[in-house]
Rosetta silent file (secondary structure, phi, psi, omega in degrees, C-alpha in Angstrom):
SEQUENCE: MPKTNFRKNSDSPVGVNRVARLMRANDIASKMARKFVITTNSKNTMQPAPDLLKREFDVERPDKAWVSDTTFIPTRQGWLYLAVIIDLSFKACHWLGYEQQ
SCORE:     score description
SCORE:     0.000 S_00000001
   1 L     0.000  128.533  167.419   -0.041    0.056    0.052 S_00000001
   2 L   -63.934  157.422  172.765    1.364    3.466   -0.832 S_00000001
   3 L   -92.391  100.440  179.669    1.755    6.183    1.610 S_00000001
   4 L  -123.292  170.444  172.461   -0.903    8.584    0.456 S_00000001
   5 L   -91.275   44.222 -176.150   -3.140   11.248    1.944 S_00000001
   6 L   -90.353  123.371  174.171   -6.083    9.031    1.121 S_00000001
   7 L  -103.850  128.187 -168.896   -9.036    8.874    3.559 S_00000001
   8 L   -63.065  -37.228 -176.122  -11.233    5.843    3.543 S_00000001
   9 L   -91.879   20.274 -175.994  -14.454    7.919    4.359 S_00000001
  10 L   -86.578  173.998 -177.536  -13.800   10.529    1.869 S_00000001
  11 L   -87.506    7.393 -173.823  -16.138   11.475   -1.148 S_00000001
  12 L   -67.202  135.467  173.855  -13.468   10.662   -3.557 S_00000001
  13 L   -80.730   -2.821  177.118  -14.638    8.147   -6.291 S_00000001
  14 L   -94.989  128.931 -178.897  -11.131    6.701   -6.527 S_00000001
  15 L   -77.613  162.432  175.011  -10.140    3.752   -4.304 S_00000001
  16 H   -64.545  -33.615  179.456   -6.832    3.419   -2.559 S_00000001
  17 H   -72.608  -25.473  179.211   -5.911    0.411   -4.722 S_00000001
  18 H   -79.270  -34.696  175.156   -6.510    2.339   -7.900 S_00000001
  19 H   -65.732  -35.899  173.710   -4.175    5.163   -6.586 S_00000001
  20 H   -63.294  -38.548  173.796   -1.624    2.577   -5.787 S_00000001
  21 H   -64.543  -41.995  179.761   -1.787    1.091   -9.233 S_00000001
  22 H   -77.030  -20.786  173.363   -1.575    4.433  -10.968 S_00000001
  23 H   -73.070  -47.051 -175.002    1.396    5.485   -8.799 S_00000001
  24 H   -63.190  -40.143 -179.905    3.239    2.212   -9.683 S_00000001
  25 H   -63.054  -32.471 -175.957    2.450    2.722  -13.423 S_00000001
  26 L  -101.200   11.325  178.491    3.742    6.192  -13.455 S_00000001
  27 L    52.253   50.867 -179.830    6.753    5.474  -11.201 S_00000001
  28 L  -112.307  139.906 -177.889    5.651    7.778   -8.441 S_00000001
  29 L  -136.375  148.189  179.030    6.626    7.116   -4.858 S_00000001
  30 L   -81.498  157.816  178.466    5.785    8.992   -1.733 S_00000001
  31 L  -124.196  114.065 -177.811    8.687   10.638    0.154 S_00000001
  32 L   -82.910  134.170  176.945    8.393   10.571    3.887 S_00000001
  33 L   -60.903  138.009  171.084    9.721   13.617    5.855 S_00000001
  34 L   -90.279  164.358  175.176   12.791   12.963    7.807 S_00000001
  35 L   -68.809  139.334 -179.187   13.405   13.784   11.340 S_00000001
  36 L   -69.195  124.150 -179.243   15.247   17.118   11.864 S_00000001
  37 L  -114.796  124.545  165.992   18.806   16.364   13.056 S_00000001
  38 L   -74.954  120.812 -172.613   21.082   19.080   14.468 S_00000001
  39 L  -112.159    2.076  178.844   24.427   18.731   12.834 S_00000001
  40 L  -113.847  127.119  168.949   26.191   21.792   14.095 S_00000001
  41 L   -91.255  105.510 -174.114   28.032   22.026   17.363 S_00000001
  42 H   -70.464  -16.247  175.297   28.032   25.692   18.218 S_00000001
  43 H   -66.485  -28.230 -171.689   30.559   25.394   20.834 S_00000001
  44 H  -111.128   16.649  179.318   33.194   24.409   18.381 S_00000001
  45 L  -101.163  156.567  174.251   32.326   26.707   15.416 S_00000001
  46 L   -70.236  169.504  176.492   33.832   29.988   14.490 S_00000001
  47 L   -69.873  154.604  175.185   32.429   33.279   15.131 S_00000001
  48 L   -66.488  158.925 -176.046   30.152   34.738   12.433 S_00000001
  49 L   -77.044  157.162  179.164   31.641   37.105    9.991 S_00000001
  50 L   -64.676  149.739 -175.971   31.314   40.820   10.781 S_00000001
  51 L   -94.194   93.726 -172.792   28.292   42.621    9.398 S_00000001
  52 L   -70.790  -35.715 -173.493   30.123   45.018    7.051 S_00000001
  53 L   -72.966  -29.110 -176.847   26.753   46.332    5.527 S_00000001
  54 L    61.874   31.365 -178.399   25.334   47.193    8.971 S_00000001
  55 L    63.543   26.768  171.317   21.965   46.165    7.533 S_00000001
  56 L   -97.300  102.530  179.953   22.012   48.899    4.961 S_00000001
  57 L   -94.296  -14.954  178.910   20.608   47.131    1.863 S_00000001
  58 L   -85.930  101.752 -177.085   19.674   50.265   -0.017 S_00000001
  59 L  -115.486  140.062 -170.181   22.764   50.998   -2.166 S_00000001
  60 L   -97.112  -34.559 -175.045   23.013   53.792   -4.774 S_00000001
  61 L   -95.709  140.833  173.683   26.253   52.968   -6.591 S_00000001
  62 L   -73.440  146.308  173.368   26.839   49.757   -8.690 S_00000001
  63 L    77.454    8.417  177.356   29.629   47.460   -7.346 S_00000001
  64 L   -81.019  -39.869  177.730   29.497   48.948   -3.883 S_00000001
  65 L  -141.717  121.190  170.475   27.805   46.000   -2.104 S_00000001
  66 E  -112.344  143.396  166.324   27.422   42.333   -3.159 S_00000001
  67 E  -132.483  156.679 -168.188   25.870   39.630   -1.209 S_00000001
  68 E  -143.033  160.840  174.884   25.878   35.942   -1.746 S_00000001
  69 E  -158.386  155.498  173.780   24.593   32.623   -0.448 S_00000001
  70 E  -130.058  152.606  172.619   24.815   28.906   -1.281 S_00000001
  71 E  -154.586  176.077  178.544   22.473   26.096   -0.729 S_00000001
  72 E  -135.424  143.102 -168.929   21.824   22.557   -1.955 S_00000001
  73 E  -121.019  117.997  173.488   18.571   21.137   -3.337 S_00000001
  74 E   -68.576  133.503  173.450   17.881   17.425   -3.278 S_00000001
  75 L  -123.174  169.811  173.799   16.803   15.980   -6.720 S_00000001
  76 L   -68.748  -24.416 -177.865   16.137   12.400   -7.907 S_00000001
  77 L   -91.301  -11.811 -176.835   19.465   12.429   -9.638 S_00000001
  78 L   144.426 -160.641 -177.795   21.427   13.774   -6.512 S_00000001
  79 E   -83.558  130.519  166.124   22.262   17.028   -4.881 S_00000001
  80 E  -103.081  129.160  169.529   22.040   20.303   -6.916 S_00000001
  81 E   -96.648  129.436 -177.056   24.251   23.080   -5.494 S_00000001
  82 E  -125.031  129.887  167.212   23.072   26.622   -6.097 S_00000001
  83 E  -110.296  139.529 -175.071   25.069   29.789   -5.618 S_00000001
  84 E  -126.699  129.082 -178.245   23.412   33.121   -5.678 S_00000001
  85 E  -129.889  123.113 -169.552   25.173   36.369   -6.066 S_00000001
  86 E  -120.476  123.984  168.844   23.380   39.740   -5.833 S_00000001
  87 E   -83.195  120.415 -178.577   24.501   43.413   -6.557 S_00000001
  88 L   -69.331  -13.924 -176.828   22.367   45.392   -4.182 S_00000001
  89 L   -85.639  -24.047 -176.426   22.323   48.430   -6.398 S_00000001
  90 L  -100.167  -20.440  179.243   20.554   46.675   -9.313 S_00000001
  91 L    64.020   25.069  175.506   18.406   44.359   -7.136 S_00000001
  92 E   -96.737  158.866 -179.422   19.324   41.711   -9.825 S_00000001
  93 E  -125.481  130.644  179.810   20.116   38.255   -9.039 S_00000001
  94 E  -117.247  124.297 -178.145   22.888   36.193  -10.869 S_00000001
  95 E  -126.684  159.757  174.101   22.844   32.524  -10.062 S_00000001
  96 E  -134.428  125.677  174.403   24.840   29.292  -10.856 S_00000001
  97 E  -111.125  143.503 -179.763   23.595   25.807  -10.294 S_00000001
  98 E  -151.544  151.947  176.956   25.987   22.769  -10.553 S_00000001
  99 E  -106.495  128.536  175.097   25.980   19.116   -9.882 S_00000001
 100 L   -90.268  117.635 -172.041   28.819   17.666   -7.884 S_00000001
 101 L   -93.222    0.000    0.000   29.760   14.280   -9.279 S_00000001
């Protein structure tokens, strides 16, 4: 039986077995949420970087202030790493996504 949000007493004309068959036929699987695990030991980490912008995000000149961030996105093929760089004067976003082999 697939993990679905199917309720037996619902008004849906579709049965749970039909949903299971359609999911198998279309190669669809449920994804269960994982329990949140704390992976950072804050006692042994470095201090955060100084706030050079002092929370002033309204910049008038180009190339005066750039901000960036990186994150990773889980996909079916593996992890997609995303780097974002923003020039605060243009409010434009430049991004780069890549897959690490």
